[in-house]
C-alpha positions in Angstrom: 145.6 223.0 226.5 148.4 225.5 227.3 146.7 228.5 225.7 143.4 227.6 227.3 144.9 227.2 230.8 146.8 230.5 230.4 143.6 232.2 229.3 141.8 230.9 232.3 144.6 232.1 234.6 144.6 235.5 232.9 140.9 235.9 233.3 141.0 234.7 237.0 143.8 237.3 237.8 141.8 240.1 236.2 138.5 239.1 238.0 140.2 238.7 241.3 142.0 242.0 240.9 138.8 243.8 240.1 137.1 242.4 243.2 140.1 243.1 245.5 140.8 239.4 246.3 143.8 238.8 244.1 146.1 237.8 246.9 144.0 235.0 248.4 143.0 233.7 244.9 146.7 233.4 243.9 147.5 231.7 247.2 144.7 229.2 246.6 145.7 228.5 242.9 149.4 228.2 243.6 151.3 227.2 240.5 149.2 224.2 239.5 147.8 225.9 236.4 150.7 228.3 235.6 153.1 230.7 237.2 152.7 234.5 236.9 155.8 234.5 234.7 154.2 232.0 232.3 151.0 234.1 232.3 153.1 237.2 231.5 155.0 235.3 228.8 151.7 234.2 227.2 150.4 237.7 227.3 153.2 238.9 225.1 152.0 236.5 222.4 148.3 237.1 222.8 147.9 238.7 219.4 148.8 235.3 217.8 146.3 233.4 219.8 143.1 235.3 218.8 142.9 233.9 215.3 143.8 230.4 216.4 141.0 230.4 219.0 138.5 231.5 216.4 139.7 228.8 214.0 139.3 226.2 216.7 135.9 227.5 217.6 134.8 227.1 213.9 136.2 223.5 213.9 134.2 222.8 217.1 131.0 224.1 215.5 131.6 222.0 212.4 131.9 218.9 214.6 128.6 219.7 216.2 130.1 221.0 219.5 129.6 224.4 221.1 132.1 227.0 219.9 131.5 229.4 222.8 134.4 228.1 224.9 137.1 228.9 222.4 135.3 232.0 221.3 135.6 233.1 224.9 139.3 232.3 224.9 139.7 234.4 221.8 138.0 237.3 223.6 140.4 236.9 226.6 143.4 237.0 224.4 142.1 239.9 222.3 141.8 241.9 225.5 145.3 240.9 226.6 146.7 241.9 223.3 145.1 245.3 223.5 146.2 245.8 227.1 149.9 245.3 226.3 152.6 243.0 227.4 152.6 241.5 230.9 149.3 243.2 231.8 148.2 239.9 233.3 150.7 240.1 236.1 151.2 243.8 236.4 148.9 244.1 239.4 150.0 241.1 241.4 150.5 242.0 245.1 153.8 240.2 245.6 155.3 240.7 249.0 159.0 241.5 249.4 160.7 240.0 246.4 158.4 237.2 245.6 158.1 238.4 242.1 161.8 238.0 241.7 161.5 234.4 242.6 158.6 233.9 240.1 160.7 235.4 237.3 163.6 233.3 238.3 161.6 230.1 237.7 162.6 230.3 234.1 166.4 230.1 234.3 168.0 232.1 231.5 171.2 231.4 229.6 174.4 233.5 229.9 174.0 234.9 226.4 171.7 238.0 226.5 168.4 237.5 224.9 167.5 240.6 223.0 164.1 241.0 221.3 164.1 241.4 217.5 167.9 241.0 217.3 169.1 242.4 214.0 170.9 239.4 212.5 172.5 241.4 209.7 173.8 244.2 212.0 177.6 244.1 211.7 177.9 245.4 215.2 175.9 242.5 216.6 178.0 240.0 214.6 181.2 241.6 215.8 180.1 241.7 219.4 179.1 238.0 219.3 182.5 237.1 217.9 184.3 239.2 220.5 182.3 237.4 223.3 183.8 234.1 222.2 187.3 235.4 223.2 190.5 236.3 221.4 192.2 239.6 220.6 191.5 239.7 216.8 187.7 239.7 217.2 187.9 242.4 219.9 190.2 244.4 217.6 187.8 244.1 214.7 185.0 245.3 217.0 187.1 248.3 218.0 187.8 249.3 214.4 184.1 248.8 213.5 183.0 251.1 216.4 185.6 253.7 215.6 184.6 253.8 211.9 181.0 254.2 213.1 181.9 257.0 215.5 183.8 258.9 212.8 180.6 259.1 210.7 179.0 261.1 213.6 175.7 259.3 213.2 174.2 259.7 216.7 171.4 257.2 216.1 173.8 254.4 215.0 176.2 255.3 217.8 173.4 255.0 220.4 172.3 251.6 218.9 175.9 250.3 219.1 176.2 251.4 222.7 172.9 249.7 223.5 174.2 246.5 222.0 177.4 246.7 224.1 175.3 247.2 227.2 173.9 243.7 226.7 177.4 242.2 226.8 179.3 243.6 229.9 182.2 241.1 229.5 182.7 242.4 225.9 182.8 246.0 227.3 185.6 245.0 229.7 187.5 243.2 226.9 187.1 246.2 224.7 188.6 248.4 227.4 191.5 246.0 228.0 192.2 245.4 224.3 192.0 249.0 223.2 195.1 250.2 225.0 197.0 247.0 224.4 196.3 246.4 220.7 195.4 249.8 219.3 196.9 252.8 221.1 200.5 251.6 221.2 201.1 248.7 218.9 199.6 249.9 215.6 202.4 251.4 213.4 199.8 253.2 211.2 196.9 255.5 212.2 193.7 253.5 212.7 190.1 254.8 212.7 190.0 254.5 216.4 193.0 256.8 216.7 191.3 259.5 214.6 188.4 259.4 217.0 190.6 259.7 220.0 192.5 262.6 218.4 189.2 264.5 217.9 188.2 263.7 221.4 191.5 264.9 222.9 191.0 268.2 221.0 187.6 268.6 222.7 185.5 267.6 219.7 183.3 265.1 221.4 180.8 264.8 218.6 178.9 261.7 219.7 178.6 259.4 222.8 180.3 256.6 220.9 183.4 258.7 220.4 183.4 259.5 224.1 183.1 255.8 225.0 186.1 255.0 222.8 188.1 257.9 224.1 187.5 256.6 227.7 189.6 253.6 226.8 192.7 255.5 225.6 196.1 254.8 227.1 196.7 258.5 227.9 195.1 259.3 231.3 194.5 262.9 230.3 192.3 261.7 227.4 190.4 259.4 229.6 189.8 262.2 232.1 188.5 264.4 229.4 186.2 261.6 228.3 184.9 261.2 231.9 184.2 264.9 232.1 182.2 264.6 228.9 180.2 261.7 230.3 179.3 263.6 233.4 178.5 266.8 231.5 175.8 265.0 229.5 175.0 261.8 231.4 173.4 259.0 229.4 172.5 255.4 230.3 174.5 254.1 227.3 177.7 255.5 228.7 177.4 254.2 232.2 179.3 250.9 231.5 182.3 252.9 230.4 182.0 255.3 233.4 182.0 252.3 235.7 185.2 251.0 234.1 186.9 254.3 234.9 186.1 254.0 238.6 188.8 251.3 238.7 191.3 253.3 236.6 194.9 253.1 237.7 195.3 256.9 237.4 194.1 258.6 240.5 192.7 261.7 239.0 190.7 259.7 236.4 189.5 257.3 239.1 188.4 259.9 241.6 186.6 262.0 238.9 184.7 258.9 237.7 183.9 257.8 241.3 182.5 261.1 242.3 180.3 261.3 239.2 179.0 257.7 239.6 178.2 258.3 243.2 176.2 261.4 242.4 174.3 259.9 239.5 173.3 256.8 241.6 172.3 259.0 244.5 170.2 261.4 242.3 168.5 258.9 240.0 169.2 255.3 241.0 166.2 254.0 239.0 167.5 255.3 235.7 171.2 254.3 236.0 171.3 251.3 238.3 170.2 248.9 235.5 173.0 250.0 233.2 175.6 250.1 236.0 174.9 246.7 237.6 176.1 244.3 234.8 179.5 245.9 234.3 179.9 246.3 238.1 179.6 242.5 238.6 182.1 242.0 235.7 184.8 244.1 237.4 184.0 242.9 241.0 187.3 241.0 241.2 189.4 243.9 240.0 191.9 245.5 242.4 190.0 248.8 242.5 186.5 247.4 241.6 185.2 247.5 245.2 184.1 251.1 245.0 181.5 250.5 242.2 180.2 247.4 244.0 179.7 249.4 247.2 177.9 252.2 245.4 175.6 249.7 243.7 174.8 248.1 247.0 174.0 251.4 248.5 171.7 252.4 245.7 170.1 249.0 245.6 169.3 249.1 249.3 167.4 252.4 248.9 165.5 251.2 245.8 161.9 250.3 246.0 160.7 246.7 245.9 159.4 247.2 242.3 162.8 248.5 241.1 164.6 245.6 242.8 162.3 243.1 241.1 163.0 244.6 237.7 166.7 244.6 238.3 166.7 241.0 239.6 164.8 239.9 236.4 167.9 241.0 234.4 169.0 238.7 231.6 172.6 238.7 233.0 173.2 235.8 235.4 175.8 237.7 237.3 173.3 240.5 237.9 170.6 238.2 239.1 173.1 236.5 241.4 174.3 239.8 242.8 170.7 240.9 243.5 169.8 237.6 245.1 173.0 237.6 247.3 172.0 241.0 248.6 168.5 239.8 249.3 169.8 236.8 251.2 172.3 238.9 253.1 169.9 241.6 254.1 167.0 239.3 255.0 164.5 240.3 252.3 163.1 236.8 251.9 160.6 235.1 254.2 161.0 231.4 255.1 158.5 230.4 252.4 160.2 232.6 249.8 163.5 230.9 250.8 162.0 227.5 250.1 160.7 228.7 246.7 164.1 230.2 245.9 165.9 227.0 246.9 163.7 225.0 244.6 163.8 227.4 241.6 166.7 229.7 242.0 168.8 230.8 239.0 172.0 228.8 239.7 173.6 226.4 242.1 175.3 228.9 244.6 172.0 230.7 245.1 170.0 227.6 245.5 172.5 226.1 248.0 172.6 229.3 250.1 168.8 229.7 250.1 168.4 226.0 251.0 170.8 226.3 253.8 169.0 229.3 255.3 165.6 227.7 254.8 166.7 224.4 256.5 168.3 226.3 259.3 165.0 228.1 260.0 163.1 224.8 259.6 165.4 223.1 262.2 165.0 226.0 264.6 161.2 226.0 264.3 161.0 222.2 264.1 159.3 222.3 260.7 160.1 218.8 259.8 157.6 218.8 256.9 159.6 221.6 255.2 162.8 219.5 255.5 161.1 216.5 254.0 159.8 218.6 251.2 163.3 219.9 250.4 164.7 216.4 250.7 162.5 215.4 247.7 163.8 218.3 245.6 165.3 217.5 242.2 168.3 219.8 243.1 171.2 217.8 244.7 172.5 220.8 246.6 169.0 221.3 248.1 168.6 217.7 249.0 172.0 217.7 250.8 171.1 220.7 252.9 167.7 219.2 253.8 169.3 215.8 254.8 171.8 217.7 256.9 168.9 219.4 258.7 167.0 216.2 259.2 169.8 214.5 261.0 169.6 216.6 264.2 165.8 216.0 264.4 166.4 212.3 265.0 164.5 211.3 261.9 167.2 209.0 260.5 164.8 206.8 258.6 164.0 209.5 256.1 167.7 210.2 255.6 168.6 206.5 255.2 166.1 206.3 252.4 168.6 208.3 250.3 171.2 205.6 250.2 170.5 205.4 246.4 170.5 209.2 245.9 172.1 210.5 242.7 174.1 213.1 244.7 177.4 211.8 246.3 177.0 214.1 249.3 173.4 212.9 249.9 174.6 209.3 249.8 177.3 210.1 252.3 174.8 211.7 254.7 172.5 208.7 254.3 175.3 206.3 255.2 176.1 208.3 258.3 172.4 208.1 259.3 172.4 204.4 258.6 175.3 203.9 261.0 173.4 205.7 263.7 170.2 203.8 262.9 172.0 200.4 263.0 171.5 199.7 259.3 174.3 197.9 257.4 174.8 200.2 254.4 177.4 197.9 252.8 175.1 194.9 252.9 172.3 197.1 251.5 174.5 198.1 248.6 175.5 194.5 247.9 171.9 193.4 247.8 170.8 196.4 245.6 173.6 195.8 243.1 172.5 192.2 242.7 168.8 192.7 242.7 168.1 196.1 241.1 171.3 197.9 240.0 171.0 201.6 239.1 173.8 204.2 238.6 173.4 205.7 242.1 173.4 202.3 243.7 176.5 201.3 241.8 178.2 204.5 242.7 177.3 204.0 246.4 178.6 200.5 246.2 182.0 201.7 244.9 182.1 204.3 247.7 181.7 201.7 250.5 183.4 198.5 249.5 187.0 197.5 248.7 188.5 196.3 245.4 188.1 192.7 246.6 184.4 192.9 246.1 184.6 194.3 242.6 183.7 190.9 241.1 180.0 191.8 241.8 180.3 194.5 239.1 181.5 192.3 236.3 178.1 191.0 235.3 176.9 194.5 235.0 179.2 195.2 232.1 176.8 193.2 230.0 173.7 194.9 231.4 171.1 195.9 228.7 170.9 199.5 230.0 173.8 201.8 228.9 173.6 203.9 232.0 174.2 200.8 234.2 177.1 199.6 232.0 178.7 203.1 232.2 178.3 203.2 236.0 179.8 199.8 236.3 182.9 200.8 234.4 183.2 204.0 236.4 182.9 202.0 239.7 185.6 199.6 238.6 187.9 202.6 237.8 187.2 204.1 241.3 188.0 200.7 242.9 191.2 200.4 240.8 190.0 197.1 239.6 189.8 197.6 235.8 190.6 194.4 233.8 191.9 195.6 230.4 190.8 192.4 228.7 187.3 192.8 230.1 186.8 196.5 229.5 188.6 196.9 226.1 185.7 195.3 224.1 183.5 198.1 225.5 185.3 200.6 223.4 182.9 199.5 220.6 179.8 199.8 222.8 176.8 201.3 221.0 176.5 203.9 223.8 178.8 207.0 223.6 178.6 207.3 227.4 179.9 203.8 227.8 182.7 204.4 225.4 183.8 207.6 227.2 183.9 205.7 230.6 185.8 202.8 229.0 188.4 205.2 227.6 188.8 207.0 230.9 189.2 203.7 232.7 191.8 202.3 230.2 193.9 205.3 229.9 196.1 204.6 232.9 196.7 201.1 231.7 196.7 201.7 228.0 199.9 199.6 227.6 197.8 196.5 228.3 195.5 197.3 225.4 196.4 196.0 221.9 197.9 198.8 219.8 196.1 197.6 216.7 192.8 198.1 218.4 193.6 201.7 219.2 194.7 202.5 215.7 191.5 201.0 214.4 189.5 203.2 216.7 191.2 206.3 215.3 189.9 205.5 211.8 186.5 204.3 212.9 183.3 205.8 211.3 181.9 206.8 214.7 183.2 210.1 216.1 183.0 208.9 219.7 185.3 206.0 218.9 187.8 208.2 217.0 187.9 210.6 220.0 188.4 207.7 222.4 191.1 206.2 220.3 192.9 209.5 220.1 192.8 209.9 223.9 194.2 206.5 224.5 197.0 206.9 221.9 198.1 210.2 223.2 198.8 208.5 226.6 201.7 206.7 224.9 205.2 207.7 223.6 206.1 210.9 221.7 206.2 209.1 218.4 202.8 207.5 219.0 201.3 210.9 220.1 202.7 212.6 217.0 201.5 209.9 214.6 198.0 210.0 216.2 198.0 213.8 216.0 199.0 213.9 212.4 196.2 211.5 211.5 193.5 213.3 213.6 194.6 216.8 212.4 192.6 216.2 209.2 189.7 214.4 210.9 186.2 215.5 209.7 185.3 216.1 213.4 186.3 219.8 214.0 186.8 219.4 217.7 189.0 216.4 217.3 191.0 218.0 214.6 191.5 221.2 216.6 192.7 219.2 219.6 195.1 217.3 217.5 196.5 220.4 215.9 197.0 221.9 219.4 198.8 218.8 220.6 201.0 218.7 217.5 202.0 222.3 218.0 202.9 221.6 221.6 204.9 218.5 220.7 206.7 220.5 217.9 207.8 223.1 220.4 208.8 220.5 223.0 211.0 218.4 220.8 212.7 221.5 219.3 213.0 223.4 222.6 216.0 225.5 223.2 218.4 224.8 226.0 217.2 227.7 228.0 213.6 226.5 228.1 212.6 224.8 231.3 211.1 221.4 231.3 212.0 217.9 230.2 212.6 217.3 226.5 210.7 214.3 225.3 212.5 211.3 223.9 214.3 212.0 220.6 215.0 208.5 219.3 212.8 207.0 216.6 213.2 204.1 214.1 213.8 204.5 210.4 210.3 203.1 209.7 208.8 205.6 212.1 210.6 208.5 210.5 209.4 207.5 207.0 205.8 207.1 208.3 205.8 210.4 210.2 207.2 212.2 207.2 204.5 210.9 205.0 201.7 211.8 207.5 203.2 215.2 208.0 203.0 215.9 204.3 199.3 214.9 204.3 198.6 217.1 207.4 200.6 220.1 206.2 197.5 222.1 204.9 195.9 221.9 208.4 199.0 223.0 210.4 200.8 226.3 210.9 203.9 226.8 208.8 206.1 227.2 211.9 204.9 223.8 213.3 205.6 222.1 210.0 209.1 223.6 209.9 209.8 222.5 213.4 208.6 218.9 212.8 210.5 218.6 209.5 213.7 219.8 211.1 213.2 217.4 214.1 212.5 214.4 211.8 215.7 215.0 209.8 217.9 215.7 212.9 216.7 213.0 215.2 218.8 209.9 215.5 217.3 206.6 214.5 217.5 203.4 216.5 
């Protein structure tokens, strides 16, 4: 069905374009059969569909049906494959930045999606490790790039810079880590230092060597690297040039700024795509405003086609930057604002677009638009629409959202109910008894006092896990948690219910039987072990330490990592020096506790750092027993 519909849309777009009626045809079709983005995405896979359509046609013929339909689909996809990727939407007459909105309909993840990613490429692997954070991975990446630059292989160097361009945050970390970890703290010469030595002598053999030299701790070396970048400008070096526009040395900073301004003024189409991701990454820097201002100026003079291509970037920050400019400078029509509010790339953009669309709708008395946005699946859009409906006097539509999943929407509905003379508290009481849902239960907890919490107790045995979890959460919000009633829910089949029960019981963990908590820590279910650990770590130091030593060797890696971190903190706290600020935890344990903790420490030693083991061993031997 999908491939057939996309083939029909592709053929319709081509026919309408040939007849000069593409715009009204697209307006009439809307998005009922597929968006332009989906058509373009299917066109990139057209070569796969040809053989499939022929096979289906043969199957249809064998079944006594006409094969002409699927043979026609095969012809459409064969034409699309020969025309190249995205030919189906290349001629769409999208006004303003409507194409941007269409491309945004498919939200993309923060990790760049690169076609044909070389899985075995060591640079790719090192960049992905550095993106996760930490100095050692970034140091390893620096060494790898330096060794690559020493070889003088220009092709490999350009490929490495192209990979770095897809990860602007890694470029920033590379710049920060290079001076801190390599240029001053390494007692022996590293490959990166050899590259910088050659660069300082004027032997800029390759762009990758210039990029590494631009991160040197010596301002004179960085200035020479900037000079080399501007002497032979390349798109791959633009991220490093942008970093130098916020350099702390004035001569380096001014040289880089002048060069960046000239490059963006002379050829914004070529350089803006490479400059934008790193610019958004350094926006919060003390001297990062210059690059942002230059990008805004270049963006304002770019053509609509160039703005669309930049806004379709795989970097969320770049998309957000472009959309912010569009909203600030009024590039979007009211209808485009509505579309952006419903399908924008992230919450801030959708909220801002919804606010502007609703403000325009209120001003023009377009109540139908407000009602449409009030039905959106986005909570921030619904809240903006309900805020716009209130001044129109249409309180009935707002009151209908008393059971909305968004807290702000429920609050607006209760305010409208007050104006309309509807008793919201009575409505919630009735809904909790008749047809309880998580939003209804949440609204009930937001409006009643703890004296009425008894209505929630029957819901703790509700067959739906979402209702049980919402009931526990509501009891916690009302400060009406009964430990004896909620503790059995720690063994609930639903992980969501277990998490809510743990959160509700943690402030009153002393009322829960200790034996139950230790049983949870050794349960077969990961969720129960995590919940038991959270409850046990709310107790005394000896209890926290014992739970941590048990969980440090847990098969669940997240629980084990958290336990090891807690043990390290406890070891430092109980052995803190007198000059260290903070309250030292209790230091009195029983003889039985000492023996037990010593045994557990021996079992957990392979999973702990040697310093942590030494600290705990010394503390256990020196601590007085009760």
